[in-house]
Structure formats: structure tokens, C-alpha cells
N, C-alpha and C positions, 0 to 999 in steps of 0.2 A: 191485659192490653189486647191480646188476640180476640177475645170475646167482644171488646168494644169495637174493634175493626169489623167483625162479623155483624154486629148490631147495626153499625153505620151502613154497611153494604146492603143489609136487608131493608133498612129504612129508605135508602136510595132506590132500590128495586121496587119497593111498594109505591113510591111516589111516581116513578115512571110508568109502572103498570096501571096506576090509576088514570094516568093521562092517555095511555094507548096500550091496549092489550097486544099480545103477539099476533093474534088473529087480525087485528086492525092494521098492524105493521105489514103483514103479508098482503092485505087488501090494497094498501097504498103501493107496495112493490108491484103487484099485479097490474094496477092501473098505469104505472110508470112504463111497463113493458109495451104499451100501445104506441109509444113514441119510437122513432128511428134510433135515438140514443137514449137509453134508460136514464142517464143523468139529466138530460133535458126534461124528461117526463117527471123525474123526481123533483126538480126545481119547480115545475108547474104545479104539481100536486101539493108539495110542502108549503108553498106560498099561500095556499088556501086554508091551512091549519092554524091553530093557536100556537104561540111560541113554546108552551110546555109540551105540546104534542110533537113539535119539531125536535125538541130536545129528547123526548121519549123515543122518537124514531131513530135518532142517532144512537141512543143507548141500546136499543134492540139490534140495530145494525152491527154495532161493535160486539155484542154478545154472540150473535150468530157467526160472525167472522171468527171469534175466539173458539167457538165450538167446532169449527172446521179446521182449526190450526193443527194439522197432523202431518207426520212424515208421509203417510200414504197419499194424502191430498197433494202435498208438495211434489211427490213422485209423479202423480198424474199430471199436474201442471207442467212439470219439467218435460214430460214426454209430449204433451200437447203443444208446447211452445218451443220445443227443441232447446231447452235450457231455461233456467228460472232462478234469478237472484232473490234475495229475501224481499226487497221492495217489490219486485215483479210478482212474487207469490202473494203478497198482501193485496196488490191490485187485482190479481186473479180472484182472490177470495171475495173482494167487494163486488167484482163482476159476477161471480157465482151467485151471490145473494140477489143481485139485480135480475137474475134469470127467473126468479120466483121460487116459491116454497117447494113445489114438486121436484124440480130439478135439483135444488139445494139439498133437500132431504135424501133424495136418491143418491146423490154424490157423496154426502157425508156417510151414508150407510155403506156405499160401495163406490169408491173413487173410480174404479174401472168403468162404471157406467158413463163417465165423461167421454168415452170413446165415440159416443154419438155426436160429439162436437168436432170430431176430426174432419179437417178440410173446410170447416166453417170459419168465419172471421173470429179473431181473438175476442173473448168475452171480458178480458181485463178492463177495469175501470177505476182509475185513480180518482176521477171526478166524483164517483158515487160516494166516496168517503167524505169529500169536502163540501158537497152541496148543502147538507143540513147545517153545517157551520155558517156558510155564507147566508143562507136564508134566515137563520136565527139572528144573525148580526144585522141584516137589513130590517128585520121586524122590530128589534129591540134596541139597536144601537150598542149592544153589548156582545161580548164573546159568549159562545155556548158554554154552559157550565162544565167545569173540569170533570165532574163525575160522569159525563157522557162519554168521555174517552176511556176506553179500556184497552190496556196493553196486553196482548196475548202472553201467556206464560210460556212454559217449556213445550215444545212440540211433543205431541203424544205419539205413541207407537214406536216402531223401530226405525232407526236411521237408514236411509237408502243410499246406495251408491250405484254406479252404472252396472255393476256386476249382478247383484241380486234383484234389480228392479223388475226383471221378468217374473218374479214370484208375486209381485204386487198387482200388476195390471195387465193380465194376459191379452185382453182385447185391444187395449191401447198399444201394447208392444207389437202386436201383429200389424198395426197400421203405421208404425214409425220406422225410421231408418237405422235404429240402433244395431 
């Protein structure tokens, strides 16, 4: 049964990767950044694609969010935002992806690098999650396929609390009021 599930996931991944590579995904994200609100840019750019590409964009988006789903990243979001619920953290991750490949990869590798966002407007973007769904529905009259939605698993890394958070993100801690 588990092998069948893995085979199905691999088939889904292949179909989405055939429609849009991860490089193409990041190109679209980069073009969206030219707009004041990346979600507005996303809607503009996705409307020019084929429905399967929009679904593939959503699939990539969810995979990158899941890859960043860690306690260290949550700790960084918590410090940047002076608190962070689970929903708020997910919106933060969507916003992080909307910032582009370079910032995303830098933050995933070292969440403390998000200190460069200190004092800037919040990057969180709930809309970035839902735009592909809306655009796909407008194009096809149908809901985006269920296999585009990926639910993050268990947070990776070690649980943070206010006490050991200073060991996670030194630069961010230096800029906060903890």
C-alpha cells in the first residue's frame, strides 16, 4: 500500500514537472515581484498560462512552503512579527516564497538571514496561496485538482520557546525587544 502511495506521488510530481519546472516556477515568482503586491502580480502572470501550468505553479508553491516548514523558520517569523500563530506562520511562508528564489533559499538555509527584513513591511501573504486556485477556477470552471494541495507534515528541527530562541537567530534577536 505504501509503495502504491509513493508511485502515485511520483506520477503526480512528474505530471506537474512536465507542465512547469521549478526554474519556470521561480521565473514566474520573479516576474510577480515587479508588482506592488506580489499576489496581484501572481494573478496577472498566472492568467497568461495554461490551466495545467497554473496547477503546476500551485503544486510547486505548496512544495516550497512544505520545505520551509521548520521550527527555526517559525522562530524567525515569531521574532519578525512579535508573535506568530500557525495560520500566520503559513501566510509568512507563502509570503517568503513570493519574495523570490534567492531570499527563499537563503532563509531556508539560515532563518537568521531574515533579519534583513527587520523594520520592513510584513511579507506575509495569505492571498499568494489562493490566487492559483482562483485563476484556475476562472479558466476552467472547476476547482484546482486536490493533488495540488500539500499539507505540511511535522515541523522539522527542535521546538522553540521564548527561552532558547536566542540560540536560533542571533541577528534577529539583536533587533527585537525580547
